[in-house]
N, C-alpha and C positions, 0 to 999 in steps of 0.2 A: 187068311193068310196068305189065300190065292191071288187076292186083290194088291198085295203090297207090291209085287214088281210093277204091276200096270200102273199103280200111283206113283211110284217111283221113275217111272217112264214121263209121266203126265208133269210132275215137278220139273224134272229137266227139260221137258222141252218148252214148258212156262219160261222158265232161265234163258234160253238160248232166245226165244224170242223177245223177253225183257233187254237182253244185252245191246243191240241197235240202237232201243230206245232211250240208252245211256249214254252212248258212245259221243266221245268231242273229238275234234278233228284237231290236230295241232300239228303245224306247218314251221320248220325250220329253216331259213335261211341263212348261210355261212359267208362272210365278206374275213378278209384281213382287216386290220388298222387302216388302210388306205380307201379301204370302200368298194375293193376288187372284192368279184364272185369268185367262190372258191369251189367247183364242182368236182366229185370225186373226193370227199371228205366224208369221214364215217362218224355218222352219229347214234349215239346208243342211248338208250331210255334205262333207267336202272331202277330198280326196287329194293333199296339199301345197298348191299353190295354185288347185286345182281344183275345181270345183262337180261333186260325182257325182252327189248326188242332192239333191232340196229339195222339202218338203211346206210346209204352211199349218196349224196347230193347229186342231183342231175340239173343238166343245163339244156333244154328243150328249143333250140331255136325254130327247129321243124319238128311236123307229129312224124312221131316214128314208134309205131306200137312195139314193135321186135327190140327197140333201144330201150323200150320202156319210158318211150315219151308220148301218152295218147293225148297231151295239149300242147300246147306253145307255152314255153315258159321263159321268162328273161332273166330267172334267178339260180342260182346255184340253191335247190329245193330237197328238202326230205320231208315227208309227209307220214304221219301215223295217226291213228284212231284208238283212242285211248279211253277209258273209265275215268270218271270225275276222282280226283286223289292227289297226293305230293309225289313228287317224283325228281330223281336225279337226271340231267339233260347232262352228257360228258361228248365231248369232241374233239374226235382226234385226226390227226393229218403228218405226212410226214414232214420231217425237218419242222414241225411247230410243236411246243408243248401242250399237251393235254390240258384241256380247260372244259371245267365241271361248273353248272348251274343247277337252280332249285328253284323247281316251278312247280306253283299249285294251281291245278287246271281246275276250273268249275264253269267253263263256256267255251265255244271254239276258239282256239287262238292262234295267233302268228307271232313269231319271234326270230329275231336275229341276233345270230351269234354272232359276237366277233372275236378271231384268235390272233394273239399278238405273236410273231415270230420269236423278237428278242424282247425276252423277260429277263427281269434279275431277282423276282420272288416267286416261291410258289405258294399252294393253298392245301388246304386239309380240309376234307369232307366226311362226313359219317352219319350213324344212326345210334341213338342212347338206345341200351339193350330195352326189349320190351319185359324185360323178365323184372327190370327192376322199377317197373310202372309207367304210369305216363310223365314225360318230362316237357310236355309243349306248352310254351309261354315261359320256360324256368331260363334263365342264364348263363350260358358256357362262356368259362374264360380261357382264354390263354397265357398262360404262365412261364414265364423264363425259369431259368436255373438258378436265379436268386430270390423266385418265391414270390415274384413282382409281378402284377399283373399286365401284361403287355395288351391285351385287347379282349373286347365282349361283346358276343353276339346272342341273339334270342334263339331260341329252339322254337323249329315250326311242328307244323302237322306231321305225324309218324315219328317223332323224335329226330327229326333232320336237322343239321347245319351245314353250313359253310365258314372257314376262317380264310380269308385271303391276306397275302402280303407278310409272309414270312421269309425271313431270311434263311439261307443256305448257309448249312454248317452250323448254325445257332442251336442250342439244346433247349426243347421246351416241353410241356404236356399240359393236358388239359382239366380242370376241375369244374365240378358243379357241386353247389350247394344249396340244400333246401331242409331250412328249418335244421336239425340236429344230422340230416344225410349228409353225405357228400361222395361224390363220385369222380374218381381220377383216374387217367390213362398212364401208360406207362410212357417213361421219356421217350423223345423221339429227335431225329434231328437228319435231314437229306441234303444232299450235297446238288442235286439237279434240280434245275428247274421244270415244275409239273404239276400235278394234283395226285394228293395222297389220301388213300380211305385211314381213317384213324377213331375207333370208338372207345369211349371212356368205360371202364370195369367198376367194379364195386369194393376196389381199395379202399383202406380206410387208414392209411400210413397218415402218422401226423407232418405238417410240413417239418423243416429243418429248422425254421425259428421261429415255431409257434410258441415257446415260453418265455418267448424275450419279454422285457419290460417294456411299454409304449413310452416313447419319448415326445416332448412338444417343446418344440426350440423355436425362437425367434430372434433378431437381432436385438440388443440393447438398446440401441438409439438409430433414429431414423431424423430425416429430414422433411420439413412440411414441404406437402405437394407430392413427396415420395412414394413410391406402393410397397406396404411392409408385406415380406412374407413369410407365412407361418406353416413350420412342417411338423407334421404328426408322422411318426414312424415306428414301424413293430421289427425292431433289430434292423435288418438292410430293408425290409419288406416295407414299403407307402402302404397307409392308412384311408383307401378311396372312400369317400360318401361321407365323411365323419364332420358333424355339426361343432362348431368352436363357437362359443359364446365371447363378442367382443365389446369390451367394454369402452368408449371413448368419449372425448370431451363433449360430443353430441348427444349421447346417449347409448341404449345397449341395442345389438343385432347380432346375428346368426350367419356365421360365413361356412361353408363345404369344401372338404378337400377333394381336390381332383384325383386322377388316377395315377397320380404322382405324390399323393401325401400331401400336397401344397393347397393353403388357401391365401389369398392376396385381399390387403385393404388399404385403401387410399387415406393417407394421415392428411386429413384436410385441414386440422387445427391445432396449435400448438398444446403440449400438455402428456397427460400418461394413457397409454393404450395398452390396457390388459386382458389375454385371452386366456381363458379357460376351457379344459376338457377333462372329464371325468378325474376330479380332484388335482390335475397337473393347471399349472399356470406361468404364463410368461409374460413379463413386462416390457412394454418399449415405450423409450421417451422419447419426445419431440419437443426440445427448446428453443425456448425464443432468442430471436438473435442478441447480441449484447447491445447495450446501449449505448452509443457514440459519445464521449466526455465531452461536457457542454464547454461554449467558446466563452473565455471571461468576458464582461461588460467592457465596452467602451469609456474611455475616460472622460471626465466633459470639459468642456471647454477652458472654464476657470474655475480656480480654486483658490480657498481660502488657506489651504493648508501649506505651510512652508515648505520649501524644497528639503531640508531637512526631516522632517517628520515621516516623508511618505519614503516607499521603498526607493532603492536605487535603482535610476535605468539600467536594462541592461546594454553590454555593450554594443555596439553595432546597430542600436535600433533606430534613439534620437540623432544621434551624432551625422548620420550619412545625409538627414534632413539640413541641420544646420551648414555644413560644408558645403552643400549645394546650393544655400540661397547667399553664402560668401561669393563662391562661384561667380554665379549670375551679377550679382553687383558690381565685382572688380571687371569683368568683362563690358558691363554696362558704359562703367567709366572712362574704361580704355578707348570706348567707341565715341563717346560723347568729348574726349579731350583729343582724339585725332581729327574730329567734323571741325572743331574750333580753332585749331591750327591749320586748317585748309581756307577757313574762310577768312585770316588774319592774312595768310602768304596771298590771297586773292587781293583783297584790300590793299595790300601792300606795292604789289606791281601794278595794279590797274585802277587805284584810286585817284593820283595826280592826274591822270588822261581823263577821267571822267567830270572831276571838278572842275578842269580849266575850260572844258567844251559846255558845261553848264554854265559856266561865268561867261562866255561868247553867245550866247542865246540867249541871256538876261539882257545883254546889252544891245544887242540888236534890234533896230525900232521896228513895229508891226505895221503892216498897212491895213487903210480904213478898210471896213468891207466891201463889196462890189454892190451895189445896186442890181438888182434881179429887173432885166430889159426883155420883154414881150418881144418875140418874132410878129414880124406883119404876118397878118393872114392870107395875103397874097402878093406875090411878086411876079415882076417879069423873068421869062425864061435864061435873058440876057444878063439879068442882073445879079450882084452877089451881095448877099445881105451876112452881116457881122456882127456881134454884138461890140457896142461902143464901149472903148475902153476909157476908164476914167483918167483923167489928167495926173500924173505922176508927177510930184514933184523932184527939186534936185537935177541930180544927174539921171533922173528917168524920164524928162519931161517927155511928150510925145512927139517923134521923130526925130529924137535923139538916140533913142535903144537901136543897138543893129537889129535885133525883131522887128522894131517898126519900120526901120529903112528898107529892110528886104522884101517886107509886105507892101510897102506904096510902091516900089519899084516893080512889082508884080501888078499892080494894081493899075498902074499908068503903061503898061506896056500891054495887057489887056483891053484896055480903053474902057474901063468900067468907071462908071460915074456915081458919084454919093447923091443919097436922095435929099 
């Protein structure tokens, strides 16, 4: 027994020696959404809802040991030495809403925390009670006041979770299901943006609409190419993650409902689409388009059937064609008659003169053809060559015509000599 205290001291010394060997360096830099460094920000390390460590970020442009700057650092930094594990990191700064992060450390880690000054939503974080077992790896659901699933997240080590993007003023609660077990939190609603600690308890109260009969709903008819929406609801609560069997013209397939209790299928072919779930069924018809009426065949060019045997022509069908042909014929006759009258008038006016001129030309004697005369190859510069004119009979004898007399006078005056 005397050695018991001594053994305890040895064990404590060994534990203190072992702590540095397993310690990890965790450095946190804080900036705003624009990347600006934020020295003077409070950074807290939490285990559950308990603050384990806290520091204020520092900016060290110069070495100043008295100011806590043993080294030059150009970032707003907070440094922690922690054992491996899962921790909440909470960042607090005046005029900024609180921000919480969940970090699991298994090595030296550097982390940049970005805080936003003007946010419109808040977050909740917490730890599932250790008295109800290990819930790591399970799913925690955020439920609204209508018992509808708003969001689902996984539970991390030590039973930690964070759920963000909750709207101020709305009423929520948390739910965890594991087999026959169910954990529920008390309903909560926060008006301000920030971070709030909420932990589910062991309440087993039923949901407000848990006894409502499921309903499978679908439209009665859809068009080809349209997306058919199938709804599966438990009262006003969507039934998410349910498999619905769809029988289509192309075969069978399974479709699953989303968080809103909706499943979708494209109507690729005409025909019936049948959806079944736990004895419930709905059928959606995709009808074929109506066939256009056939056009009557064209009538043959010639027919042996008498006009009285066939159906009477509809008014306004053949009559317009015959009237048009008659109009064209009348127009052609009028044009032809006008042209004929114009020709007759021209002959009446100009015909006698033309006839008289034709008779005079016929009575006039024709001159014999002139024999071709070759031009001398050479002739003197002072001589003048002129083709010899054949003798003219009657009044046109050579020398008696006025043109001849004029030329003769010219030759005589110029002194030309005949060869």
